[in-house]
C-alpha positions, 0 to 999 in steps of 0.5 A: 546072639545070632547077630554076634555070630554073623558078625564073627563069621564075617570077620573071620571070612575077611581075615582068611581071605586077606591072608590068602591074597597076601600069601598069593601075592608074596608067592607070585613070580614072573616067568623067565624071559619077560622084559619091560621097559620101565622108562627112558632117561637121557635117551637110555632105555631102562629095560627090566629082564627076568633073566640070569647073567649067564643067559642075558643076550647083551654086548657087555654082562656086568655081575657084582660079587663080594669078597670071596668067603668059602662057599658063599654063593652055595650056602644056605643063605644064597638063593637055591642053585636053580634060581641062583644067577651066580651059580649059573655063571660059574657053571658057564665058565666052568668053575672059573668064577669061583676059582678067580675069586678063591685064588685071590686073582680077583679079590672083590674089593669095593668097586674093583673091577676085572673084565673077562672074555668068556669062552666062545659059546659059554654065554650070549655076552661077548664080555664079562665085567665083575665089580666088587662089593667088598666086605658083605658084613659092611654092605650098604644100599648106598654103594649101589649108586657108585657101582652103577656109575663104574658099570656105566663108565666101563660099558662106555669105555668098552664102546658098547651101546647096551649092557646087562646088569646083575646086582646078585646080591640075593644070590650071594645071600644078602637080604637086600631092599630090591627097589632101592638097590635097582633105583640106586643102580639107575641113578648111578648109571644116569650120573655116569652118562651125564658126565660122559655127555659133558665131556663129549660137549667139551670134545674130551670124549668120543665114546659110543652113545648108551642106548639101552640097560637091561636090569636083571632080576629074579622071577620073585623080584622083578615087580618090586625092582621095577617100582624102584627103577620107575621112582628112580627115573622119575627122580633123575628126570627132575634134575 
C-alpha cells in the first residue's frame, strides 16, 4: 500500500511538472528588438526581428493585408492593439491605412500591390509596400510563397538592398501556422532572387543585389518562425 502511494505521488508530481513546463514554454516571449540571422542563401541574409512594421529600420517595409472588412484589425480575433503591427502602422500613418482600404483605393486582392511614401518621420522605412492577401476566408499558406516572390521582385525593382517583411496574418485575426508561413515567404524570396540573377547573367537586368531581408515576428512567435526560416533555407540550398 505504501509503495502504491509513493508511485502515485511520483506520477502526480511528474504530471504537474510537465504541465508547468509546458505552460512556461508556451507563454515564453522574446524581447522586442531581438534579432537573429537564421542563415544566408545566395548571398541574402535572412534575419529574424521582433519588431512591428511601423518600427523596423529598413529601406523598404512590406506589409500584407486582406480584403477589407469593417474593423478587421481591431476585432476580437486580431492581436491586442499593444501587440498588433497593423494597428501600429495605421497609427503611424494617422489612420490612412484604414482609409485607403475602406475607401477601396487599395482593395487587397490576392497579390495586388500599392506603394506608399510615408510622411517624413512617421516610420523609419522610406517606402511602404502593401501586398494583398485576398479573401481571408479563402487563405491558404501556399499563397505566402507567391507573396514572398512579389515582395522580393518589387524590392529589387525599387533598387533597395534590404527590406523588412511582415506577413501580419495574426494581426488580422488569422490563426496561421507560423513556421510554415515564414518558410514559404523565404522560398518565394529566394525564387525571385534566382530569377533576377538569371536575367542579370543574360544582360537583361541591372538591379542592385538584394543583401538582407528582415523577417518580422511578434514576441510570442519569434522562435517558431525562426524554425520555419531555417528549414526553408536548408531546403532551397539543396536545389
